[in-house]
N, C-alpha and C positions, 0 to 999 in steps of 0.2 A: 382453478383457472386452466381450462383446456382449450387448445387450438386444434383445428381439424388437420393441419399439416405443419411441418417444421418451417415451411416458407412463411406461413401465416404468423407463426410464433416469432420468427426472426423479424418480420415487419412490426410486430407488436413491441418487441424489444427496442427496435430502432425508434419507434414513435415515443416509447416511454423515456428513452435516453434524451430525445430532443426536448420533451416536456421538463425533464429534470434539469437540463441545462438552463432552460428559460426561468424556472423557479429559483434555482441557485443564483442565477444572474441578477435577480431582484436585490439580493443582499451582497453578493460578492462581485465587485467590479473587476473586470479583467481576469487574470489568472486562468485563462482558458485551458492551457495545457495541463495545469495542476488539477483542475476540476475533471478534465477528461481522464487522466490517469487514476484519480481516486475512484471514479465511477467504474472504470474498466477493472480495477482490482476488486471492487465489490462484486461485480458480475462474474469475475473469474475465481471468486472465493479465495482471494489472496489478502495480504496485508500491505500497508503502505508506510514508508518512512518519509516524512517531510523535513527537509533541511533548509533552514532559512533564518535570517536575523530576526530579532523580536519585532513585533508590530506589523507583520505582513498578513494578518488575519488568518493564521493557521487554525487557531481555536474556533474562531467564528465560522470558518469553512466547515469544520467537522460538525459543529452544532447544527448548521444549516442543512448539511447532508442528512443528518439524523432526523431532522424535522420533515424534510420532503419525502424521506423513505418511511416515515411513521414507525421508527424503531426506538427502542430504549437506548439511552445514551448516558455514559458515565465518564467523567473526566478525572484522571488520577494525576496529581501533581507529584512528579518524582523528586525526592529529596534524599540527601545522604543518610538520613535516619529512618527511611521507609523500610518496613519489614515485609517479608513475603506474606505474612498473615494479613497485613493491611490491604493486600491486593486480592488474595484468594479467599479470605475469611478464616475463621478459627473455631475450634471446639470450645464450648463453654459449659460449665456445670449448671444444669437447670435446677429449679426448685424441687423437682422430683428426684434429685440426686443422680440423674443420668446425663451423660454428655450429649449435647446436640450441636449440630454444625450451623453456624451463622454465616451465610454467604457474604463474600466481599464484593467490591464494585466490579470485579471481572465478570460477574453473572449479569451481563447486559449484552445487547446486540452490537453496539458500537462503543469501543473503548478509545478514549483519547489519552495516550500515554505521553503526558507533557514533559519535555526535556528528559527523555528516557536515559540519557547518558549521565544524569546527575545522581543516580542511585547505585549502590554497590552490586557486584555481579550476582550475589545470592538472590537479590530481589528481582533483578533483570531476568534471571533464569526462571523464576516462578511464573512471570508473565509469558516467557517464551515457551514454557511447557504448554501453557493454555493455548498459545497460538498454533503450536504444532499438533497437539493431540485433541484440541477442542474439548478438553476436560481438565479438571484439576484434582490433585490428590491431597487430602487432608487427613491426618491420623490413620493413614493406610486405607482410607475409603476413597474411591474415585467418584467424582461428581461430574456429570455431563453438563456442558455449557449450552445455553439456548442457541438456536440457529435462526438466522444467519449470525455468525460471529466474525467481527472484523476489527482489527487493531490499527489505529492510525497513530504512529509515534512521531513526536517532533524532536528536532535536535537543533541546537544553536551552533553554527559553524565557527563563531568567533571565539567566544570565551571558553577556553579549554581548562581553566584552572579549577581544581576540585571536581573534575568530572571523571567518569569511568567509561572510556570509549568502548562501544560494543565490539566484542571479538568477532572475527570473520564468520565463525560458525553461527553466531546469533544474527548477524546482518543477513546471512543467507536465507533466514526465515521470511524476510520481507520480499514480496514480489517486486515492488518498485522502490527506488530511492529517487524521490522527486525534489529537485532543488527549486526553491522559490526565489524570484528576483524582485527588485524594487518595481513598483508600478510606473507606467509612463506618466508624463506630465499631465496629459488629459485625464488618465485614469485616476491619478491622485486628486485632481481637482474635483472629480465626480465623488470620490470617497469622502473628501472633506465636506462637500456640499451635503451629502446624504447623512453624515454622522454628526453634524453640528447644528442640526435643526430638530424640531419636535416630531418630524415624520417617523411613524412606526411602520416598518414593512412587514406585512404578513405573507407567509409562504403557505402554499397548499400541499397536502399529502398527495403524492403521485403513485407510490407503490407501497405495499405492505410486505411483511416478512415472508408470507406464503408465496407471493408473486416473485420476490427476489430469489427464493430457493428454486422456484420453477425456472427462472431465467438462467441461474447458475448451471442447472442441469442441461438446459438448451445449449449453452455455450460449449459444453463438453461434447454435445451431439453433432456439432458442426463438422462437416467433412473437410479434410485437408489433403491436397494433392501431394504425392510422394516428393516431388521436386521442392515443394515449400518446406516439408519436414526436413529433407536433407539439407536445405539451405540453412535452416535454423540450427540444426545440430552442428553443421560445419562451421557456422559463424562462432559458436561457443568453443568448438575445438581449436579454432584459430587463435583464441586468447591464451591457450596453454603453451608455454614456451617449449615444452618437450614433445609437443604433438607434431605429427607428420604434416599437418596443415599450416603450422605456424611459419611465417616467413622470417628471414634473418632480422628484420626490423623489430618484430614482436619479441623475438628471443632477447633482443637488447633492451627493450623498453619495459617488459613485464617480468616480475618475479613469480607471480602466481596467476593462473587463469580461473575462469568460472567453472563451477561443477555442474553435474547433470540437472540440478534444479533449475539452472538458467535456461536449459533447452526446453524443459517442460513449460516454464513460464512464458518463454518466447512464443511457443505454439498456442498456449491458452490465450495469451494477450493478443496475438495476431487474429485468432478466431473472433474474439470480442470486438477488436478494432474493425474487422471486416464488417460485422453485423451493424455496428453503430454508424458505419459509412454506407449502408445500403447494399452491401454485397452478401452473398450466401456462402462464400468460401474464401479463406484468406489467400492472398498472393504474397510475393516476396516484399512488395512495398509495405504490407501490413507488419511483416516481421521487422523490417527496418524502423517503422514508426515507433515500435515499443522497445527497440533494442537498447537505447541509451539508459533509460531508468532501470532496466532489468540488469544490465551488465555493470553499470557504474560502481556499485558497491561490492562487486564480486571479483574485481581484478585488482591486483596490487602492483603499483608502478615500481620500477627499479630506480636506482640512484640516477641512471642515465636519463630517464624520462624527466625526473625532477630537475636535473641539471639543464636539460634542454627546454625547461619551462612548458612541458606538454601536460595538459590535464588528461584525466581518464576519458573525458568526452572526445578530445582530439584523437586519442588512440583508438577509440571505438569507431570514430568516423573513418579512420584509415583502414579499418577492417572491411568496410563496404567496398 
C-alpha cells in the first residue's frame, strides 16, 4: 500500500476512518467519542482502557472493531484464578520428549482483556509485559507477538469487592482511559429495536493488518509545529505539583502528576486527531481534544480535591 505523497496518504487515512465509523455505526449505536478514541489508539499504536458499568456494549464494540479491521480477535475473561500461562501460553512436553511452546490467547492482533482488575497482579503483569514489549517470555525464550497488537481492557467502576486495582505504573501503559456513559433515550430505543428482532447486521472489512501498520507509520510522520509540542509538554508539566508550571490550585488539588508518556501520547494522539479531521498538522485544539482520556488515569487527586467534589476531568479542564 503505497501513496505518492504524505498528503495523499493522510487523505486515505481520513477516508478509511470515515468508512470505519460508518461500518461500526451499523452495530454500535451512539458512543461516538468512545469509537473515536478506540480508533485513534489503534492508529497511534497505543492501548485503550474502557471504564463503564456492565451492559454498555464494551465487548460488542471490540468485536465489531476487530471485524471491520479484518484482524484476529481473542477475548480473555479475567478471573481471580487466571494464571500468567493462561494468557501467554506454556511449555508442554511433546511425544518426542522435547518441550514445545503452545501460544496462549495473547498471540492475536486485538485482545479484549475483560474486567482486567479481577485478576491478581502477577497475571496483570504478564499482559502488561506483552503490551509494552510486544513480545512475551516463556521458559527464558522470547516470542514476538503479531503486528499490529492492540489491547482493549475493560473495567467496571462500581463493584470493587474482590478486585485488584491496576497500579499507576500499569495504568500508564494505556494510551487512553475512556469512560462510557449510559446511552441517551433515543439511542437506547434504537439499541432495543435492533437487538430484539431477527435482523442480523453484517459489517464489511475496511482495512487489513498491513494497511493499519502503514497508517501507524504515517501518523508518526506527521509534522508538528514547535508551539504545539511545547503546549503538550507544558500541559503535562502543569499537572505535576512540584513543577514550575503548576499553579497554587494544582498544588492543592493533586498529589501526583502525569509522566513523560503522557506528553508522548498527547502529541501522537493530536497528530492522529488532526488527520481524521482533515488537517495535515495538529494544532492546540487537537491536543485539547485528546487530553482528558490521556491524563485522566495519570493524575492522582489529593484529599482536598475529593473533599471539594472535583473529578479528575474537572481538574484537567482547569488546566486549559
